[in-house]
N, C-alpha and C positions, 0 to 999 in steps of 0.2 A: 918720175917717181908715183909711183900706187896709188889707189886708193879706196883700193881694197875692192873684193868682186865684182866681176863683172858675167855676166851673160853672153853667152855672144851665138847670136843662130845664124845656122851659115842660111844664103840664101837661096832660093831658087834661080839657077841661071840662067840667061835668053829669056827666060819669056816675059811677060807678062797676063798666062792667063791664069786664073784661080783655079786648082783643082775642081772637081765636086762632090768628093767626098768629104767631111771633114768634121770632129767636134765640136763639141761649144768648147769655146776656151782656148780651140789651136790658133798659136799664130803664128805667120808665116811671114819671109820676106820676100818679094820679088825683083827681079831686078832683068831689063833687058841688053845687059853686054855680056858678055865670054867672063871665066872664072881668070884672075887675074888682070881684067883690061883696067885703065887711065877709066874711072868719068872725069870726062868733057862740061858735066852737069858744072852749073855755078855752083848750085841745094839740092844734088845727088842727083841720081837716077833712081835708085829700089824706093821699096814703097813697102809700109808694117799695114799685114789687115791678119784680125781675129776674127773667127769663126763664130755666129751668137745665134746663126746655126744649123742644128746638126741635119745630113741628107740624108731621107728617111723614102725607103718605097719607088724610086724614082726618082722624088724633085734631089736637085739639087741641094748642098748645104749654102749656106750664109752668109756671106761674109760685109764685116766690113773694115774700111781704113781706117788706118789708125793718124789722128791730123795730130800736129807739131804748131805750137808756138813762137818757138824761136828757134835759135840753131845758136854754135856757139863752137867758140876752139881752144885748145888749153893755150894760143897766149893771153887770153884774161880772162878775169871770175863772169860767169853766168849771171846773165840778166834777171834782174826778177821776176817771177811768173806775176801772167799776166789775171789784173785781178776788176775784170771787166763784162765776166760773165751776171748772166741777169738771174734773178733768185729763183730757184724752184721751187714750184707749186703745185700744189696737190689739184688733178685732180687729170 
Protein backbone atom coordinates (compact mmCIF):
# COMPACT_ATOMS: atom_id res chain seq x y z
CA UNK A 1 0.00 0.00 0.00
CA UNK A 2 1.57 3.26 -1.11
CA UNK A 3 1.31 6.18 1.31
CA UNK A 4 2.22 8.95 -1.09
CA UNK A 5 5.09 10.32 -3.09
CA UNK A 6 8.66 9.29 -2.30
CA UNK A 7 12.00 10.74 -3.25
CA UNK A 8 14.81 8.31 -3.99
CA UNK A 9 18.33 9.71 -3.88
CA UNK A 10 20.46 7.37 -5.93
CA UNK A 11 23.55 6.54 -3.84
CA UNK A 12 27.13 7.05 -4.86
CA UNK A 13 28.15 3.38 -4.74
CA UNK A 14 31.49 1.98 -3.60
CA UNK A 15 32.68 5.16 -1.91
CA UNK A 16 32.92 6.79 1.48
CA UNK A 17 34.50 9.97 0.10
CA UNK A 18 32.51 13.15 -0.47
CA UNK A 19 32.99 15.29 -3.58
CA UNK A 20 35.08 18.47 -3.31
CA UNK A 21 32.46 20.40 -5.26
CA UNK A 22 28.99 21.15 -3.97
CA UNK A 23 26.34 23.84 -3.70
CA UNK A 24 24.52 24.73 -0.48
CA UNK A 25 21.51 22.42 -0.18
CA UNK A 26 22.96 19.55 -2.23
CA UNK A 27 22.11 16.13 -0.78
CA UNK A 28 24.15 13.00 -1.38
CA UNK A 29 23.91 9.39 -0.22
CA UNK A 30 27.16 7.44 0.12
CA UNK A 31 27.57 3.70 0.50
CA UNK A 32 30.64 1.49 0.45
CA UNK A 33 28.57 -1.27 -1.18
CA UNK A 34 28.38 -2.17 -4.85
CA UNK A 35 25.09 -1.54 -6.62
CA UNK A 36 22.72 -4.44 -5.86
CA UNK A 37 24.99 -5.86 -3.12
CA UNK A 38 23.06 -6.94 0.01
CA UNK A 39 23.88 -4.79 3.06
CA UNK A 40 25.14 -6.98 5.93
CA UNK A 41 25.01 -4.16 8.50
CA UNK A 42 22.14 -4.35 10.99
CA UNK A 43 21.37 -0.64 10.73
CA UNK A 44 22.54 -0.08 7.14
CA UNK A 45 25.80 1.17 5.64
CA UNK A 46 24.54 4.20 3.72
CA UNK A 47 24.90 7.76 5.03
CA UNK A 48 23.13 10.98 3.99
CA UNK A 49 25.05 14.26 3.69
CA UNK A 50 23.99 17.86 3.02
CA UNK A 51 26.26 20.59 1.63
CA UNK A 52 26.30 23.60 3.97
CA UNK A 53 29.10 25.62 2.34
CA UNK A 54 29.81 25.67 -1.39
CA UNK A 55 33.26 25.13 -2.89
CA UNK A 56 34.98 28.41 -3.71
CA UNK A 57 38.38 29.41 -5.13
CA UNK A 58 39.94 25.99 -4.60
CA UNK A 59 38.41 25.50 -1.14
CA UNK A 60 36.35 22.30 -1.04
CA UNK A 61 32.68 22.23 -0.17
CA UNK A 62 31.70 21.56 3.45
CA UNK A 63 29.30 18.66 4.03
CA UNK A 64 27.43 17.67 7.23
CA UNK A 65 26.10 14.18 7.86
CA UNK A 66 22.40 13.86 8.64
CA UNK A 67 21.89 11.94 11.87
CA UNK A 68 18.64 10.10 12.45
CA UNK A 69 16.96 9.45 15.80
CA UNK A 70 15.36 6.10 15.04
CA UNK A 71 14.60 3.38 12.53
CA UNK A 72 11.53 1.41 11.48
CA UNK A 73 10.15 -1.08 9.00
CA UNK A 74 6.67 -1.50 7.51
CA UNK A 75 5.72 -4.11 10.13
CA UNK A 76 4.81 -1.66 12.93
CA UNK A 77 3.89 1.99 13.46
CA UNK A 78 6.80 4.38 13.86
CA UNK A 79 7.79 5.56 17.32
CA UNK A 80 7.06 9.17 18.27
CA UNK A 81 9.80 11.67 17.44
CA UNK A 82 12.29 12.34 20.22
CA UNK A 83 11.31 15.41 22.24
CA UNK A 84 14.29 15.63 24.59
CA UNK A 85 16.11 18.40 22.72
CA UNK A 86 17.50 21.32 24.68
CA UNK A 87 15.62 24.59 24.15
CA UNK A 88 17.18 26.92 21.58
CA UNK A 89 18.75 30.07 22.99
CA UNK A 90 19.74 33.25 21.29
CA UNK A 91 23.44 33.99 21.37
